[in-house]
Chimera marker file (.cmm) of the C-alpha trace (Angstrom):
<marker_set name="trace">
<marker id="1" x="-22.540" y="-11.592" z="6.390" r="1" g="1" b="0" radius="0.5"/>
<marker id="2" x="-23.721" y="-9.008" z="3.829" r="1" g="1" b="0" radius="0.5"/>
<marker id="3" x="-21.573" y="-6.158" z="5.371" r="1" g="1" b="0" radius="0.5"/>
<marker id="4" x="-18.343" y="-8.264" z="5.217" r="1" g="1" b="0" radius="0.5"/>
<marker id="5" x="-19.102" y="-8.888" z="1.353" r="1" g="1" b="0" radius="0.5"/>
<marker id="6" x="-19.642" y="-5.115" z="0.836" r="1" g="1" b="0" radius="0.5"/>
<marker id="7" x="-16.344" y="-4.300" z="2.673" r="1" g="1" b="0" radius="0.5"/>
<marker id="8" x="-14.450" y="-7.023" z="0.739" r="1" g="1" b="0" radius="0.5"/>
<marker id="9" x="-15.815" y="-5.658" z="-2.510" r="1" g="1" b="0" radius="0.5"/>
<marker id="10" x="-14.778" y="-2.079" z="-1.627" r="1" g="1" b="0" radius="0.5"/>
<marker id="11" x="-11.238" y="-3.427" z="-0.834" r="1" g="1" b="0" radius="0.5"/>
<marker id="12" x="-11.045" y="-5.264" z="-4.075" r="1" g="1" b="0" radius="0.5"/>
<marker id="13" x="-12.358" y="-2.302" z="-5.993" r="1" g="1" b="0" radius="0.5"/>
<marker id="14" x="-9.765" y="-0.015" z="-4.404" r="1" g="1" b="0" radius="0.5"/>
<marker id="15" x="-6.849" y="-2.220" z="-5.272" r="1" g="1" b="0" radius="0.5"/>
<marker id="16" x="-8.160" y="-2.397" z="-8.969" r="1" g="1" b="0" radius="0.5"/>
<marker id="17" x="-8.217" y="1.351" z="-8.975" r="1" g="1" b="0" radius="0.5"/>
<marker id="18" x="-4.613" y="1.290" z="-7.762" r="1" g="1" b="0" radius="0.5"/>
<marker id="19" x="-3.601" y="-1.059" z="-10.360" r="1" g="1" b="0" radius="0.5"/>
<marker id="20" x="-5.143" y="1.217" z="-12.951" r="1" g="1" b="0" radius="0.5"/>
<marker id="21" x="-3.016" y="4.140" z="-11.703" r="1" g="1" b="0" radius="0.5"/>
<marker id="22" x="-5.640" y="5.805" z="-9.543" r="1" g="1" b="0" radius="0.5"/>
<marker id="23" x="-4.012" y="5.725" z="-6.107" r="1" g="1" b="0" radius="0.5"/>
<marker id="24" x="-6.380" y="8.564" z="-5.045" r="1" g="1" b="0" radius="0.5"/>
<marker id="25" x="-9.082" y="5.892" z="-4.655" r="1" g="1" b="0" radius="0.5"/>
<marker id="26" x="-7.063" y="4.640" z="-1.582" r="1" g="1" b="0" radius="0.5"/>
<marker id="27" x="-6.268" y="8.254" z="-0.360" r="1" g="1" b="0" radius="0.5"/>
<marker id="28" x="-10.013" y="9.146" z="-0.591" r="1" g="1" b="0" radius="0.5"/>
<marker id="29" x="-10.835" y="6.157" z="1.594" r="1" g="1" b="0" radius="0.5"/>
<marker id="30" x="-8.924" y="7.441" z="4.481" r="1" g="1" b="0" radius="0.5"/>
<marker id="31" x="-10.749" y="8.788" z="7.611" r="1" g="1" b="0" radius="0.5"/>
<marker id="32" x="-9.860" y="11.725" z="9.909" r="1" g="1" b="0" radius="0.5"/>
<marker id="33" x="-7.591" y="11.000" z="11.624" r="1" g="1" b="0" radius="0.5"/>
<marker id="34" x="-5.752" y="8.103" z="10.178" r="1" g="1" b="0" radius="0.5"/>
<marker id="35" x="-2.311" y="6.345" z="10.588" r="1" g="1" b="0" radius="0.5"/>
<marker id="36" x="-0.630" y="4.543" z="7.606" r="1" g="1" b="0" radius="0.5"/>
<marker id="37" x="2.518" y="2.512" z="8.719" r="1" g="1" b="0" radius="0.5"/>
<marker id="38" x="4.720" y="0.648" z="6.281" r="1" g="1" b="0" radius="0.5"/>
<marker id="39" x="7.264" y="-1.340" z="8.191" r="1" g="1" b="0" radius="0.5"/>
<marker id="40" x="11.077" y="-0.936" z="7.582" r="1" g="1" b="0" radius="0.5"/>
<marker id="41" x="13.629" y="1.703" z="7.207" r="1" g="1" b="0" radius="0.5"/>
<marker id="42" x="13.688" y="2.421" z="3.511" r="1" g="1" b="0" radius="0.5"/>
<marker id="43" x="12.256" y="4.890" z="1.040" r="1" g="1" b="0" radius="0.5"/>
<marker id="44" x="8.761" y="3.479" z="1.340" r="1" g="1" b="0" radius="0.5"/>
<marker id="45" x="8.801" y="2.914" z="5.047" r="1" g="1" b="0" radius="0.5"/>
<marker id="46" x="7.509" y="5.071" z="7.873" r="1" g="1" b="0" radius="0.5"/>
<marker id="47" x="4.156" y="6.303" z="9.211" r="1" g="1" b="0" radius="0.5"/>
<marker id="48" x="1.808" y="8.879" z="7.627" r="1" g="1" b="0" radius="0.5"/>
<marker id="49" x="-1.060" y="10.669" z="9.081" r="1" g="1" b="0" radius="0.5"/>
<marker id="50" x="-1.924" y="13.308" z="6.486" r="1" g="1" b="0" radius="0.5"/>
<marker id="51" x="-3.395" y="13.130" z="2.993" r="1" g="1" b="0" radius="0.5"/>
<marker id="52" x="-0.561" y="15.263" z="1.605" r="1" g="1" b="0" radius="0.5"/>
<marker id="53" x="1.936" y="12.724" z="2.828" r="1" g="1" b="0" radius="0.5"/>
<marker id="54" x="-0.050" y="9.763" z="1.425" r="1" g="1" b="0" radius="0.5"/>
<marker id="55" x="-0.185" y="11.520" z="-1.914" r="1" g="1" b="0" radius="0.5"/>
<marker id="56" x="3.551" y="12.154" z="-1.973" r="1" g="1" b="0" radius="0.5"/>
<marker id="57" x="4.091" y="8.503" z="-0.829" r="1" g="1" b="0" radius="0.5"/>
<marker id="58" x="1.976" y="7.191" z="-3.736" r="1" g="1" b="0" radius="0.5"/>
<marker id="59" x="3.837" y="9.361" z="-6.141" r="1" g="1" b="0" radius="0.5"/>
<marker id="60" x="7.137" y="7.872" z="-4.866" r="1" g="1" b="0" radius="0.5"/>
<marker id="61" x="5.824" y="4.330" z="-5.230" r="1" g="1" b="0" radius="0.5"/>
<marker id="62" x="4.885" y="5.249" z="-8.879" r="1" g="1" b="0" radius="0.5"/>
<marker id="63" x="8.257" y="6.727" z="-9.487" r="1" g="1" b="0" radius="0.5"/>
<marker id="64" x="10.100" y="3.756" z="-7.920" r="1" g="1" b="0" radius="0.5"/>
<marker id="65" x="7.996" y="0.815" z="-9.058" r="1" g="1" b="0" radius="0.5"/>
<marker id="66" x="6.144" y="1.972" z="-12.131" r="1" g="1" b="0" radius="0.5"/>
<marker id="67" x="3.690" y="-0.637" z="-13.400" r="1" g="1" b="0" radius="0.5"/>
<marker id="68" x="3.555" y="-2.510" z="-10.149" r="1" g="1" b="0" radius="0.5"/>
<marker id="69" x="0.304" y="-4.517" z="-9.869" r="1" g="1" b="0" radius="0.5"/>
<marker id="70" x="-1.393" y="-6.133" z="-6.885" r="1" g="1" b="0" radius="0.5"/>
<marker id="71" x="-3.238" y="-9.455" z="-6.936" r="1" g="1" b="0" radius="0.5"/>
<marker id="72" x="-5.524" y="-9.999" z="-4.029" r="1" g="1" b="0" radius="0.5"/>
<marker id="73" x="-5.330" y="-13.485" z="-2.677" r="1" g="1" b="0" radius="0.5"/>
<marker id="74" x="-7.522" y="-13.065" z="0.381" r="1" g="1" b="0" radius="0.5"/>
<marker id="75" x="-9.583" y="-10.582" z="2.261" r="1" g="1" b="0" radius="0.5"/>
<marker id="76" x="-10.840" y="-11.222" z="5.744" r="1" g="1" b="0" radius="0.5"/>
<marker id="77" x="-13.378" y="-8.949" z="7.267" r="1" g="1" b="0" radius="0.5"/>
<marker id="78" x="-14.520" y="-8.993" z="11.008" r="1" g="1" b="0" radius="0.5"/>
<marker id="79" x="-16.765" y="-6.608" z="12.862" r="1" g="1" b="0" radius="0.5"/>
<marker id="80" x="-19.491" y="-4.166" z="12.192" r="1" g="1" b="0" radius="0.5"/>
<marker id="81" x="-19.384" y="-0.721" z="10.682" r="1" g="1" b="0" radius="0.5"/>
<marker id="82" x="-18.382" y="0.983" z="13.932" r="1" g="1" b="0" radius="0.5"/>
<marker id="83" x="-15.164" y="-0.983" z="14.097" r="1" g="1" b="0" radius="0.5"/>
<marker id="84" x="-14.245" y="-3.162" z="11.165" r="1" g="1" b="0" radius="0.5"/>
<marker id="85" x="-10.892" y="-5.133" z="10.998" r="1" g="1" b="0" radius="0.5"/>
<marker id="86" x="-9.651" y="-6.185" z="7.528" r="1" g="1" b="0" radius="0.5"/>
<marker id="87" x="-6.672" y="-8.370" z="6.684" r="1" g="1" b="0" radius="0.5"/>
<marker id="88" x="-5.598" y="-8.470" z="3.082" r="1" g="1" b="0" radius="0.5"/>
<marker id="89" x="-3.047" y="-10.962" z="1.652" r="1" g="1" b="0" radius="0.5"/>
<marker id="90" x="-1.780" y="-10.009" z="-1.806" r="1" g="1" b="0" radius="0.5"/>
<marker id="91" x="1.193" y="-10.256" z="-4.187" r="1" g="1" b="0" radius="0.5"/>
<marker id="92" x="2.745" y="-7.325" z="-5.979" r="1" g="1" b="0" radius="0.5"/>
<marker id="93" x="4.722" y="-7.509" z="-9.076" r="1" g="1" b="0" radius="0.5"/>
<marker id="94" x="6.221" y="-5.106" z="-11.574" r="1" g="1" b="0" radius="0.5"/>
<marker id="95" x="9.193" y="-4.466" z="-13.915" r="1" g="1" b="0" radius="0.5"/>
<marker id="96" x="12.500" y="-3.216" z="-12.622" r="1" g="1" b="0" radius="0.5"/>
<marker id="97" x="14.872" y="-1.047" z="-14.648" r="1" g="1" b="0" radius="0.5"/>
<marker id="98" x="17.510" y="-3.885" z="-14.981" r="1" g="1" b="0" radius="0.5"/>
<marker id="99" x="14.918" y="-6.035" z="-16.702" r="1" g="1" b="0" radius="0.5"/>
<marker id="100" x="14.201" y="-8.211" z="-13.682" r="1" g="1" b="0" radius="0.5"/>
<marker id="101" x="10.660" y="-8.401" z="-12.149" r="1" g="1" b="0" radius="0.5"/>
<marker id="102" x="9.797" y="-7.301" z="-8.716" r="1" g="1" b="0" radius="0.5"/>
<marker id="103" x="7.763" y="-9.826" z="-6.720" r="1" g="1" b="0" radius="0.5"/>
<marker id="104" x="6.645" y="-9.687" z="-3.205" r="1" g="1" b="0" radius="0.5"/>
<marker id="105" x="4.105" y="-10.795" z="-0.682" r="1" g="1" b="0" radius="0.5"/>
<marker id="106" x="2.116" y="-7.883" z="0.945" r="1" g="1" b="0" radius="0.5"/>
<marker id="107" x="-0.019" y="-8.417" z="4.140" r="1" g="1" b="0" radius="0.5"/>
<marker id="108" x="-2.090" y="-5.448" z="5.302" r="1" g="1" b="0" radius="0.5"/>
<marker id="109" x="-4.231" y="-4.971" z="8.388" r="1" g="1" b="0" radius="0.5"/>
<marker id="110" x="-6.748" y="-2.260" z="8.354" r="1" g="1" b="0" radius="0.5"/>
<marker id="111" x="-9.211" y="-0.806" z="10.725" r="1" g="1" b="0" radius="0.5"/>
<marker id="112" x="-12.250" y="0.970" z="9.390" r="1" g="1" b="0" radius="0.5"/>
<marker id="113" x="-14.726" y="3.067" z="11.335" r="1" g="1" b="0" radius="0.5"/>
<marker id="114" x="-18.106" y="3.755" z="9.488" r="1" g="1" b="0" radius="0.5"/>
<marker id="115" x="-16.499" y="2.996" z="6.182" r="1" g="1" b="0" radius="0.5"/>
<marker id="116" x="-13.414" y="5.021" z="6.406" r="1" g="1" b="0" radius="0.5"/>
<marker id="117" x="-9.905" y="3.671" z="6.880" r="1" g="1" b="0" radius="0.5"/>
<marker id="118" x="-8.379" y="4.867" z="10.187" r="1" g="1" b="0" radius="0.5"/>
<marker id="119" x="-5.432" y="2.505" z="10.510" r="1" g="1" b="0" radius="0.5"/>
<marker id="120" x="-3.254" y="0.613" z="8.013" r="1" g="1" b="0" radius="0.5"/>
<marker id="121" x="-0.309" y="-1.528" z="8.810" r="1" g="1" b="0" radius="0.5"/>
<marker id="122" x="1.702" y="-2.825" z="5.731" r="1" g="1" b="0" radius="0.5"/>
<marker id="123" x="4.183" y="-5.648" z="5.790" r="1" g="1" b="0" radius="0.5"/>
<marker id="124" x="6.356" y="-6.908" z="2.954" r="1" g="1" b="0" radius="0.5"/>
<marker id="125" x="9.300" y="-9.068" z="2.715" r="1" g="1" b="0" radius="0.5"/>
<marker id="126" x="11.858" y="-6.414" z="3.228" r="1" g="1" b="0" radius="0.5"/>
<marker id="127" x="14.877" y="-8.353" z="1.631" r="1" g="1" b="0" radius="0.5"/>
<marker id="128" x="12.963" y="-8.394" z="-1.775" r="1" g="1" b="0" radius="0.5"/>
<marker id="129" x="12.015" y="-4.770" z="-1.466" r="1" g="1" b="0" radius="0.5"/>
<marker id="130" x="15.621" y="-3.847" z="-0.595" r="1" g="1" b="0" radius="0.5"/>
<marker id="131" x="16.814" y="-5.611" z="-3.683" r="1" g="1" b="0" radius="0.5"/>
<marker id="132" x="14.266" y="-3.901" z="-5.783" r="1" g="1" b="0" radius="0.5"/>
<marker id="133" x="15.070" y="-0.488" z="-4.375" r="1" g="1" b="0" radius="0.5"/>
<marker id="134" x="18.826" y="-1.102" z="-4.984" r="1" g="1" b="0" radius="0.5"/>
<marker id="135" x="18.055" y="-1.944" z="-8.567" r="1" g="1" b="0" radius="0.5"/>
<marker id="136" x="16.163" y="1.276" z="-8.904" r="1" g="1" b="0" radius="0.5"/>
<marker id="137" x="18.900" y="3.281" z="-7.014" r="1" g="1" b="0" radius="0.5"/>
<marker id="138" x="21.559" y="1.856" z="-9.496" r="1" g="1" b="0" radius="0.5"/>
<marker id="139" x="19.954" y="3.587" z="-12.362" r="1" g="1" b="0" radius="0.5"/>
<marker id="140" x="20.546" y="7.021" z="-10.556" r="1" g="1" b="0" radius="0.5"/>
<marker id="141" x="17.058" y="7.311" z="-9.169" r="1" g="1" b="0" radius="0.5"/>
<marker id="142" x="17.802" y="9.031" z="-5.833" r="1" g="1" b="0" radius="0.5"/>
<marker id="143" x="14.293" y="8.481" z="-4.462" r="1" g="1" b="0" radius="0.5"/>
<marker id="144" x="15.188" y="4.955" z="-3.997" r="1" g="1" b="0" radius="0.5"/>
<marker id="145" x="17.485" y="5.709" z="-1.197" r="1" g="1" b="0" radius="0.5"/>
<marker id="146" x="15.664" y="8.744" z="0.189" r="1" g="1" b="0" radius="0.5"/>
<marker id="147" x="14.376" y="9.010" z="3.653" r="1" g="1" b="0" radius="0.5"/>
<marker id="148" x="10.925" y="7.874" z="4.346" r="1" g="1" b="0" radius="0.5"/>
<marker id="149" x="8.043" y="10.220" z="3.717" r="1" g="1" b="0" radius="0.5"/>
<marker id="150" x="6.486" y="11.012" z="7.075" r="1" g="1" b="0" radius="0.5"/>
<marker id="151" x="4.593" y="13.950" z="8.622" r="1" g="1" b="0" radius="0.5"/>
<link id1="1" id2="2" r="1" g="1" b="0" radius="0.2"/>
<link id1="2" id2="3" r="1" g="1" b="0" radius="0.2"/>
<link id1="3" id2="4" r="1" g="1" b="0" radius="0.2"/>
<link id1="4" id2="5" r="1" g="1" b="0" radius="0.2"/>
<link id1="5" id2="6" r="1" g="1" b="0" radius="0.2"/>
<link id1="6" id2="7" r="1" g="1" b="0" radius="0.2"/>
<link id1="7" id2="8" r="1" g="1" b="0" radius="0.2"/>
<link id1="8" id2="9" r="1" g="1" b="0" radius="0.2"/>
<link id1="9" id2="10" r="1" g="1" b="0" radius="0.2"/>
<link id1="10" id2="11" r="1" g="1" b="0" radius="0.2"/>
<link id1="11" id2="12" r="1" g="1" b="0" radius="0.2"/>
<link id1="12" id2="13" r="1" g="1" b="0" radius="0.2"/>
<link id1="13" id2="14" r="1" g="1" b="0" radius="0.2"/>
<link id1="14" id2="15" r="1" g="1" b="0" radius="0.2"/>
<link id1="15" id2="16" r="1" g="1" b="0" radius="0.2"/>
<link id1="16" id2="17" r="1" g="1" b="0" radius="0.2"/>
<link id1="17" id2="18" r="1" g="1" b="0" radius="0.2"/>
<link id1="18" id2="19" r="1" g="1" b="0" radius="0.2"/>
<link id1="19" id2="20" r="1" g="1" b="0" radius="0.2"/>
<link id1="20" id2="21" r="1" g="1" b="0" radius="0.2"/>
<link id1="21" id2="22" r="1" g="1" b="0" radius="0.2"/>
<link id1="22" id2="23" r="1" g="1" b="0" radius="0.2"/>
<link id1="23" id2="24" r="1" g="1" b="0" radius="0.2"/>
<link id1="24" id2="25" r="1" g="1" b="0" radius="0.2"/>
<link id1="25" id2="26" r="1" g="1" b="0" radius="0.2"/>
<link id1="26" id2="27" r="1" g="1" b="0" radius="0.2"/>
<link id1="27" id2="28" r="1" g="1" b="0" radius="0.2"/>
<link id1="28" id2="29" r="1" g="1" b="0" radius="0.2"/>
<link id1="29" id2="30" r="1" g="1" b="0" radius="0.2"/>
<link id1="30" id2="31" r="1" g="1" b="0" radius="0.2"/>
<link id1="31" id2="32" r="1" g="1" b="0" radius="0.2"/>
<link id1="32" id2="33" r="1" g="1" b="0" radius="0.2"/>
<link id1="33" id2="34" r="1" g="1" b="0" radius="0.2"/>
<link id1="34" id2="35" r="1" g="1" b="0" radius="0.2"/>
<link id1="35" id2="36" r="1" g="1" b="0" radius="0.2"/>
<link id1="36" id2="37" r="1" g="1" b="0" radius="0.2"/>
<link id1="37" id2="38" r="1" g="1" b="0" radius="0.2"/>
<link id1="38" id2="39" r="1" g="1" b="0" radius="0.2"/>
<link id1="39" id2="40" r="1" g="1" b="0" radius="0.2"/>
<link id1="40" id2="41" r="1" g="1" b="0" radius="0.2"/>
<link id1="41" id2="42" r="1" g="1" b="0" radius="0.2"/>
<link id1="42" id2="43" r="1" g="1" b="0" radius="0.2"/>
<link id1="43" id2="44" r="1" g="1" b="0" radius="0.2"/>
<link id1="44" id2="45" r="1" g="1" b="0" radius="0.2"/>
<link id1="45" id2="46" r="1" g="1" b="0" radius="0.2"/>
<link id1="46" id2="47" r="1" g="1" b="0" radius="0.2"/>
<link id1="47" id2="48" r="1" g="1" b="0" radius="0.2"/>
<link id1="48" id2="49" r="1" g="1" b="0" radius="0.2"/>
<link id1="49" id2="50" r="1" g="1" b="0" radius="0.2"/>
<link id1="50" id2="51" r="1" g="1" b="0" radius="0.2"/>
<link id1="51" id2="52" r="1" g="1" b="0" radius="0.2"/>
<link id1="52" id2="53" r="1" g="1" b="0" radius="0.2"/>
<link id1="53" id2="54" r="1" g="1" b="0" radius="0.2"/>
<link id1="54" id2="55" r="1" g="1" b="0" radius="0.2"/>
<link id1="55" id2="56" r="1" g="1" b="0" radius="0.2"/>
<link id1="56" id2="57" r="1" g="1" b="0" radius="0.2"/>
<link id1="57" id2="58" r="1" g="1" b="0" radius="0.2"/>
<link id1="58" id2="59" r="1" g="1" b="0" radius="0.2"/>
<link id1="59" id2="60" r="1" g="1" b="0" radius="0.2"/>
<link id1="60" id2="61" r="1" g="1" b="0" radius="0.2"/>
<link id1="61" id2="62" r="1" g="1" b="0" radius="0.2"/>
<link id1="62" id2="63" r="1" g="1" b="0" radius="0.2"/>
<link id1="63" id2="64" r="1" g="1" b="0" radius="0.2"/>
<link id1="64" id2="65" r="1" g="1" b="0" radius="0.2"/>
<link id1="65" id2="66" r="1" g="1" b="0" radius="0.2"/>
<link id1="66" id2="67" r="1" g="1" b="0" radius="0.2"/>
<link id1="67" id2="68" r="1" g="1" b="0" radius="0.2"/>
<link id1="68" id2="69" r="1" g="1" b="0" radius="0.2"/>
<link id1="69" id2="70" r="1" g="1" b="0" radius="0.2"/>
<link id1="70" id2="71" r="1" g="1" b="0" radius="0.2"/>
<link id1="71" id2="72" r="1" g="1" b="0" radius="0.2"/>
<link id1="72" id2="73" r="1" g="1" b="0" radius="0.2"/>
<link id1="73" id2="74" r="1" g="1" b="0" radius="0.2"/>
<link id1="74" id2="75" r="1" g="1" b="0" radius="0.2"/>
<link id1="75" id2="76" r="1" g="1" b="0" radius="0.2"/>
<link id1="76" id2="77" r="1" g="1" b="0" radius="0.2"/>
<link id1="77" id2="78" r="1" g="1" b="0" radius="0.2"/>
<link id1="78" id2="79" r="1" g="1" b="0" radius="0.2"/>
<link id1="79" id2="80" r="1" g="1" b="0" radius="0.2"/>
<link id1="80" id2="81" r="1" g="1" b="0" radius="0.2"/>
<link id1="81" id2="82" r="1" g="1" b="0" radius="0.2"/>
<link id1="82" id2="83" r="1" g="1" b="0" radius="0.2"/>
<link id1="83" id2="84" r="1" g="1" b="0" radius="0.2"/>
<link id1="84" id2="85" r="1" g="1" b="0" radius="0.2"/>
<link id1="85" id2="86" r="1" g="1" b="0" radius="0.2"/>
<link id1="86" id2="87" r="1" g="1" b="0" radius="0.2"/>
<link id1="87" id2="88" r="1" g="1" b="0" radius="0.2"/>
<link id1="88" id2="89" r="1" g="1" b="0" radius="0.2"/>
<link id1="89" id2="90" r="1" g="1" b="0" radius="0.2"/>
<link id1="90" id2="91" r="1" g="1" b="0" radius="0.2"/>
<link id1="91" id2="92" r="1" g="1" b="0" radius="0.2"/>
<link id1="92" id2="93" r="1" g="1" b="0" radius="0.2"/>
<link id1="93" id2="94" r="1" g="1" b="0" radius="0.2"/>
<link id1="94" id2="95" r="1" g="1" b="0" radius="0.2"/>
<link id1="95" id2="96" r="1" g="1" b="0" radius="0.2"/>
<link id1="96" id2="97" r="1" g="1" b="0" radius="0.2"/>
<link id1="97" id2="98" r="1" g="1" b="0" radius="0.2"/>
<link id1="98" id2="99" r="1" g="1" b="0" radius="0.2"/>
<link id1="99" id2="100" r="1" g="1" b="0" radius="0.2"/>
<link id1="100" id2="101" r="1" g="1" b="0" radius="0.2"/>
<link id1="101" id2="102" r="1" g="1" b="0" radius="0.2"/>
<link id1="102" id2="103" r="1" g="1" b="0" radius="0.2"/>
<link id1="103" id2="104" r="1" g="1" b="0" radius="0.2"/>
<link id1="104" id2="105" r="1" g="1" b="0" radius="0.2"/>
<link id1="105" id2="106" r="1" g="1" b="0" radius="0.2"/>
<link id1="106" id2="107" r="1" g="1" b="0" radius="0.2"/>
<link id1="107" id2="108" r="1" g="1" b="0" radius="0.2"/>
<link id1="108" id2="109" r="1" g="1" b="0" radius="0.2"/>
<link id1="109" id2="110" r="1" g="1" b="0" radius="0.2"/>
<link id1="110" id2="111" r="1" g="1" b="0" radius="0.2"/>
<link id1="111" id2="112" r="1" g="1" b="0" radius="0.2"/>
<link id1="112" id2="113" r="1" g="1" b="0" radius="0.2"/>
<link id1="113" id2="114" r="1" g="1" b="0" radius="0.2"/>
<link id1="114" id2="115" r="1" g="1" b="0" radius="0.2"/>
<link id1="115" id2="116" r="1" g="1" b="0" radius="0.2"/>
<link id1="116" id2="117" r="1" g="1" b="0" radius="0.2"/>
<link id1="117" id2="118" r="1" g="1" b="0" radius="0.2"/>
<link id1="118" id2="119" r="1" g="1" b="0" radius="0.2"/>
<link id1="119" id2="120" r="1" g="1" b="0" radius="0.2"/>
<link id1="120" id2="121" r="1" g="1" b="0" radius="0.2"/>
<link id1="121" id2="122" r="1" g="1" b="0" radius="0.2"/>
<link id1="122" id2="123" r="1" g="1" b="0" radius="0.2"/>
<link id1="123" id2="124" r="1" g="1" b="0" radius="0.2"/>
<link id1="124" id2="125" r="1" g="1" b="0" radius="0.2"/>
<link id1="125" id2="126" r="1" g="1" b="0" radius="0.2"/>
<link id1="126" id2="127" r="1" g="1" b="0" radius="0.2"/>
<link id1="127" id2="128" r="1" g="1" b="0" radius="0.2"/>
<link id1="128" id2="129" r="1" g="1" b="0" radius="0.2"/>
<link id1="129" id2="130" r="1" g="1" b="0" radius="0.2"/>
<link id1="130" id2="131" r="1" g="1" b="0" radius="0.2"/>
<link id1="131" id2="132" r="1" g="1" b="0" radius="0.2"/>
<link id1="132" id2="133" r="1" g="1" b="0" radius="0.2"/>
<link id1="133" id2="134" r="1" g="1" b="0" radius="0.2"/>
<link id1="134" id2="135" r="1" g="1" b="0" radius="0.2"/>
<link id1="135" id2="136" r="1" g="1" b="0" radius="0.2"/>
<link id1="136" id2="137" r="1" g="1" b="0" radius="0.2"/>
<link id1="137" id2="138" r="1" g="1" b="0" radius="0.2"/>
<link id1="138" id2="139" r="1" g="1" b="0" radius="0.2"/>
<link id1="139" id2="140" r="1" g="1" b="0" radius="0.2"/>
<link id1="140" id2="141" r="1" g="1" b="0" radius="0.2"/>
<link id1="141" id2="142" r="1" g="1" b="0" radius="0.2"/>
<link id1="142" id2="143" r="1" g="1" b="0" radius="0.2"/>
<link id1="143" id2="144" r="1" g="1" b="0" radius="0.2"/>
<link id1="144" id2="145" r="1" g="1" b="0" radius="0.2"/>
<link id1="145" id2="146" r="1" g="1" b="0" radius="0.2"/>
<link id1="146" id2="147" r="1" g="1" b="0" radius="0.2"/>
<link id1="147" id2="148" r="1" g="1" b="0" radius="0.2"/>
<link id1="148" id2="149" r="1" g="1" b="0" radius="0.2"/>
<link id1="149" id2="150" r="1" g="1" b="0" radius="0.2"/>
<link id1="150" id2="151" r="1" g="1" b="0" radius="0.2"/>
</marker_set>
């Protein structure tokens, strides 16, 4: 289906922009209203529903995991423009302050309405993420142990 290929292309382009340091490509894709949920009780966890909270969250991601890069493994698209469901399976990797490399699997489920993202649910292996955040916290970065950014 042509529409599914267009949506997949948009998802891949957005992740490429994030990899290039432009997280605003993702923020600008959000609809009104939206909910962005990252599972877990940690510095990157919680739910956000405002652009301001999403910008602060992406700034924190950049502070905690600078240089992290996503590799898209699979994008699945179902539905029409009025209600599109997207599943993305990817990996994320990036350097940690202790010289180790952060590696994790990320699964996201998204709902789009008329081309805008209105719901995102992000799942990662929380053990790997906790280890990475502990390595960052060990360098004195208090953001790694901060409470979730919510609104």
